[in-house]
C-alpha positions as CSV (number, residue, x, y, z in Angstrom):
1,M,13.7,-67.2,37.1
2,V,17.0,-68.1,35.0
3,T,19.0,-65.6,33.2
4,P,20.7,-66.1,30.5
5,E,24.7,-66.4,32.0
6,E,23.3,-69.0,34.1
7,L,21.5,-71.6,31.0
8,E,25.0,-70.9,29.2
9,R,26.9,-72.3,32.6
10,A,24.4,-74.5,33.3
11,A,24.4,-75.8,28.9
12,Q,28.5,-75.7,29.2
13,T,29.1,-78.4,32.9
14,I,26.5,-80.6,31.0
15,R,28.8,-80.0,27.9
16,D,31.6,-81.2,30.3
17,G,30.6,-84.1,31.7
18,G,28.4,-82.4,34.6
19,V,25.5,-82.6,36.6
20,V,22.4,-80.2,36.3
21,A,19.4,-79.9,38.7
22,F,16.2,-78.2,36.2
23,P,13.1,-78.5,36.3
24,T,10.5,-79.4,34.8
25,E,6.9,-80.1,34.8
26,T,6.5,-82.8,36.9
27,V,9.1,-82.7,39.0
28,Y,12.8,-81.2,39.2
29,G,15.4,-83.4,37.1
30,L,19.5,-84.2,37.5
31,G,20.6,-83.9,34.1
32,A,23.2,-85.1,32.4
33,N,25.2,-85.8,28.3
34,A,22.7,-88.9,27.8
35,L,25.5,-90.4,25.2
36,D,28.0,-90.2,28.0
37,A,29.2,-93.1,29.8
38,A,30.7,-90.8,32.9
39,A,28.8,-88.4,33.1
40,V,25.5,-90.7,33.5
41,R,27.4,-92.7,36.2
42,R,28.1,-89.8,38.0
43,I,24.2,-88.8,38.4
44,F,24.2,-92.2,39.9
45,E,27.1,-91.7,42.4
46,L,25.1,-88.4,43.2
47,K,21.3,-90.3,43.7
48,G,22.7,-93.2,45.8
49,R,20.7,-95.4,43.0
50,P,21.1,-98.8,41.9
51,S,22.4,-99.5,38.6
52,T,19.9,-101.4,38.1
53,S,17.8,-98.6,37.6
54,P,17.2,-97.3,34.7
55,L,17.1,-93.1,33.7
56,I,14.4,-91.2,31.8
57,V,16.4,-89.1,28.6
58,H,14.8,-85.9,27.7
59,V,15.0,-84.3,24.5
60,D,13.9,-81.4,22.5
61,S,12.2,-82.9,19.6
62,I,10.5,-85.9,17.8
63,E,13.6,-85.6,15.9
64,M,16.2,-86.0,18.7
65,A,13.8,-88.7,20.0
66,R,14.1,-91.1,16.9
67,S,17.7,-90.6,16.6
68,L,18.3,-92.3,19.9
69,V,15.5,-95.9,19.0
70,T,15.9,-97.9,16.4
71,D,12.0,-98.2,16.1
72,W,9.3,-95.7,15.7
73,P,6.0,-97.0,15.3
74,A,2.6,-95.4,14.7
75,R,1.3,-95.7,18.6
76,A,4.0,-93.3,19.2
77,G,3.6,-91.0,16.3
78,E,0.7,-90.1,17.9
79,L,1.3,-90.8,21.4
80,A,4.3,-87.8,21.0
81,A,1.7,-85.7,18.9
82,R,-1.4,-85.7,21.6
83,Y,0.8,-85.5,24.4
84,W,5.0,-83.9,24.4
85,P,5.8,-81.7,25.3
86,G,4.9,-83.5,28.7
87,P,4.7,-85.9,30.7
88,L,4.6,-89.2,28.5
89,T,7.3,-91.4,28.6
90,M,7.7,-94.1,25.9
91,V,10.1,-97.0,26.2
92,L,11.3,-97.6,22.7
93,P,14.3,-99.9,21.5
94,K,17.8,-98.4,21.6
95,R,20.6,-98.0,19.7
96,A,24.0,-98.7,21.0
97,I,24.8,-94.1,20.8
98,V,22.8,-94.6,24.1
99,P,25.1,-95.5,27.0
100,D,23.8,-99.7,28.6
101,E,24.2,-97.0,32.1
102,I,21.6,-95.6,31.2
103,T,18.9,-97.7,30.5
104,A,20.3,-100.5,32.8
105,G,21.8,-102.9,29.6
106,L,18.7,-103.4,29.2
107,P,18.0,-102.9,24.8
108,T,15.2,-100.2,25.2
109,V,15.2,-96.3,27.0
110,G,12.7,-94.2,28.6
111,I,12.4,-91.3,26.4
112,R,10.7,-87.9,26.3
113,I,9.9,-84.3,25.8
114,P,9.6,-82.0,28.6
115,A,6.9,-79.0,28.5
116,H,8.8,-76.4,30.8
117,P,10.6,-74.0,28.8
118,V,14.1,-74.3,31.5
119,A,14.2,-77.7,30.3
120,L,13.7,-77.1,26.8
121,K,16.0,-73.9,26.5
122,L,19.0,-76.2,28.4
123,I,18.5,-79.0,26.3
124,R,18.6,-77.6,22.9
125,A,21.9,-75.1,24.2
126,A,23.6,-77.9,25.4
127,G,23.3,-79.4,21.8
128,V,22.5,-82.7,23.5
129,P,19.9,-85.6,24.7
130,I,20.2,-85.0,28.7
131,A,19.1,-88.1,30.9
132,A,17.3,-87.1,34.3
133,P,16.4,-89.1,36.7
134,S,14.2,-87.2,39.5
135,A,17.1,-84.9,41.9
136,N,16.6,-86.5,45.5
137,R,18.9,-89.0,47.0
138,F,16.8,-92.9,45.9
139,T,14.2,-94.0,47.0
140,E,13.1,-90.3,49.4
141,L,11.2,-87.2,48.2
142,S,11.7,-85.8,44.7
143,A,12.1,-82.3,44.7
144,T,9.4,-79.6,43.1
145,T,11.5,-76.3,43.7
146,A,14.7,-75.8,43.6
147,E,14.8,-75.5,47.2
148,H,14.0,-79.1,47.8
149,V,17.1,-79.6,45.8
150,R,20.0,-77.7,47.9
151,A,18.3,-79.5,50.5
152,A,19.7,-82.7,49.2
153,F,22.3,-82.0,47.8
154,G,24.0,-78.7,49.2
155,D,26.2,-77.2,46.2
156,S,27.5,-79.9,45.0
157,I,26.0,-79.2,41.8
158,L,24.8,-76.4,40.0
159,V,20.6,-75.5,40.3
160,L,18.3,-74.1,37.5
161,D,15.6,-72.4,39.0
162,G,12.8,-72.5,37.3
163,G,10.3,-72.9,40.6
164,P,8.5,-74.7,42.0
165,T,6.6,-77.3,39.1
166,N,2.9,-77.4,38.1
167,I,1.9,-81.2,38.3
168,G,4.0,-82.1,40.8
169,I,5.1,-86.2,40.2
170,E,6.9,-88.0,38.1
171,S,6.1,-88.6,34.7
172,T,3.6,-91.5,32.8
173,V,5.4,-94.4,31.7
174,I,4.8,-96.5,28.7
175,S,6.6,-99.5,27.0
176,L,6.0,-98.9,22.9
177,A,8.9,-102.0,22.9
178,G,6.3,-104.9,22.3
179,P,3.8,-105.9,19.8
180,E,1.5,-104.4,22.7
181,P,2.0,-100.9,24.9
182,V,2.4,-102.2,28.4
183,L,1.3,-99.4,31.4
184,L,4.5,-99.0,33.4
185,R,4.5,-96.0,35.7
186,P,0.8,-94.2,35.9
187,G,1.1,-90.9,36.2
188,M,-1.5,-87.7,35.7
189,I,-2.3,-87.7,32.1
190,A,-5.7,-88.5,31.6
191,F,-5.8,-92.4,31.1
192,A,-8.4,-93.0,29.4
193,G,-7.1,-90.5,26.5
194,I,-3.2,-93.0,26.0
195,Q,-6.3,-96.2,27.0
196,Q,-8.0,-95.3,23.6
197,L,-5.1,-95.0,21.6
198,T,-2.9,-97.8,22.7
199,H,-5.5,-100.2,24.6
200,T,-3.1,-100.1,27.1
201,K,-2.6,-102.4,29.6
202,F,-1.3,-102.9,33.3
203,A,2.4,-105.2,33.5
204,A,5.2,-105.5,35.4
205,H,7.9,-104.6,33.7
206,P,11.7,-102.9,33.8
207,A,11.2,-99.1,34.8
208,P,11.9,-95.9,36.5
209,G,10.9,-95.2,39.9
210,M,9.4,-99.2,39.8
211,H,11.3,-100.4,42.9
212,H,8.8,-101.2,46.0
213,R,9.8,-98.3,48.1
214,H,9.9,-95.0,46.5
215,Y,9.2,-91.1,46.9
216,S,9.2,-91.4,50.5
217,P,9.4,-88.5,52.9
218,H,11.3,-90.0,56.0
219,T,8.7,-89.4,58.9
220,R,6.1,-92.1,58.2
221,V,3.6,-92.5,56.0
222,V,0.2,-94.4,56.6
223,L,-2.8,-94.5,54.8
224,V,-6.0,-94.3,55.3
225,D,-9.5,-94.8,55.4
226,D,-11.2,-94.8,58.8
227,Q,-8.5,-94.9,62.0
228,L,-5.5,-92.2,62.6
229,P,-2.7,-94.0,64.2
230,P,-0.7,-93.7,67.6
231,G,1.4,-90.6,68.7
232,R,1.6,-86.6,67.2
233,I,0.2,-88.1,64.2
234,A,-0.2,-84.8,60.9
235,Y,-3.2,-86.3,58.6
236,L,-3.5,-85.4,54.8
237,W,-7.8,-85.3,54.2
238,W,-10.0,-83.6,51.8
239,R,-13.0,-85.7,52.5
240,N,-13.5,-87.7,55.9
241,F,-11.9,-85.2,58.3
242,M,-10.7,-86.7,61.6
243,N,-9.3,-84.7,64.8
244,A,-5.9,-85.1,64.4
245,A,-2.8,-83.1,66.0
246,R,-1.4,-82.0,62.5
247,N,-4.5,-81.3,59.8
248,V,-3.5,-80.3,56.4
249,R,-6.9,-79.8,54.3
250,M,-6.0,-81.9,50.4
251,P,-7.2,-80.8,47.3
252,A,-9.9,-82.7,45.9
253,S,-8.7,-82.6,42.6
254,P,-6.1,-84.7,41.5
255,D,-4.9,-82.6,39.8
256,A,-4.2,-80.0,43.0
257,Y,-3.4,-82.1,45.2
258,A,-0.5,-83.7,43.1
259,A,0.4,-80.3,42.1
260,C,1.4,-79.4,46.2
261,L,1.7,-83.6,47.4
262,Y,5.3,-83.5,47.0
263,S,5.8,-80.1,49.0
264,I,3.3,-80.7,51.7
265,F,5.7,-84.3,52.1
266,H,8.9,-81.8,52.2
267,D,7.8,-79.3,55.2
268,L,6.4,-81.9,57.0
269,D,9.0,-84.6,57.4
270,K,10.3,-80.5,59.5
271,E,7.8,-81.1,61.6
272,Q,9.2,-84.6,63.5
273,W,5.7,-86.2,63.3
274,D,5.3,-90.2,64.8
275,A,3.9,-90.6,61.3
276,I,1.9,-88.3,58.3
277,A,-1.2,-90.2,57.5
278,V,-2.9,-89.9,54.7
279,E,-6.6,-90.2,53.7
280,R,-6.6,-93.3,50.9
281,P,-7.8,-91.9,47.8
282,P,-9.6,-93.4,45.2
283,S,-9.6,-96.4,43.5
284,T,-10.3,-94.4,39.7
285,P,-8.0,-94.4,37.0
286,E,-7.6,-90.7,37.5
287,W,-5.7,-91.0,40.7
288,A,-4.1,-93.5,40.0
289,G,-0.1,-91.7,39.9
290,I,-0.9,-90.5,43.0
291,L,-2.3,-93.6,44.5
292,D,1.0,-94.9,43.5
293,R,2.6,-92.9,44.6
294,L,2.0,-92.6,47.8
295,E,1.7,-96.7,48.4
296,R,5.1,-97.0,47.4
297,A,6.1,-94.2,50.3
298,S,3.6,-96.4,52.7
299,K,6.5,-99.6,52.5
């Protein structure tokens, strides 16, 4: 439970140009004042993240979101009404007040309203939008608990402990900056609903979490269909059981699977297996975000 005193200390840290780790419904974020270029650069330094990788800005209202962009198309209003607060990031043309450090020099910025009370209270207490990628070292596993953040960064940053996140993988990212909406990164939002509203297409486009290898534990990850790799293997499965040194039965529901995936990876990393074998999920829309993370982890 985050106390009012901890929240005010974190808000003051943000206002003073510092960095704070805080929970969202997806994963923990590493946040700084989105309007302070020097504070944003501190995020990149802490993560070891290249400056070519843009950040998502977290806001507490549609009014704050609109203050950061030059255009708010009707589709943005429809998606915000349906999915905000929630795990949807919209990419829109940015105003000059948004530092280029956040957007990797691109003319667009990704924005969302998180659906977590601690995140919303922090933004409101700080009084500024908060730029926040996942609270992990670059390309490594995202943090879904405060303990994961501390394992990555030690005592170098203030961490607001809001308990385990309930979605477990990063937000869906959709670009509304062009004539047609483009899905940049799948997540756990009901895919059919976004398509219904926007007639979204898949396409490659600059966005957070789009690196070839990303979301990776230190242990090698192997996606399997019907045969385990050799060695001391931990195996994540839910349909097709195969005898391994360590068997982890995963939930059959995509939502429940996503909520526990990174946490299980964190735990297995500590056990020093030769590899983590993961039964390949179905190639269906509701599993798209999970399959995307597993494929990147296995590169």
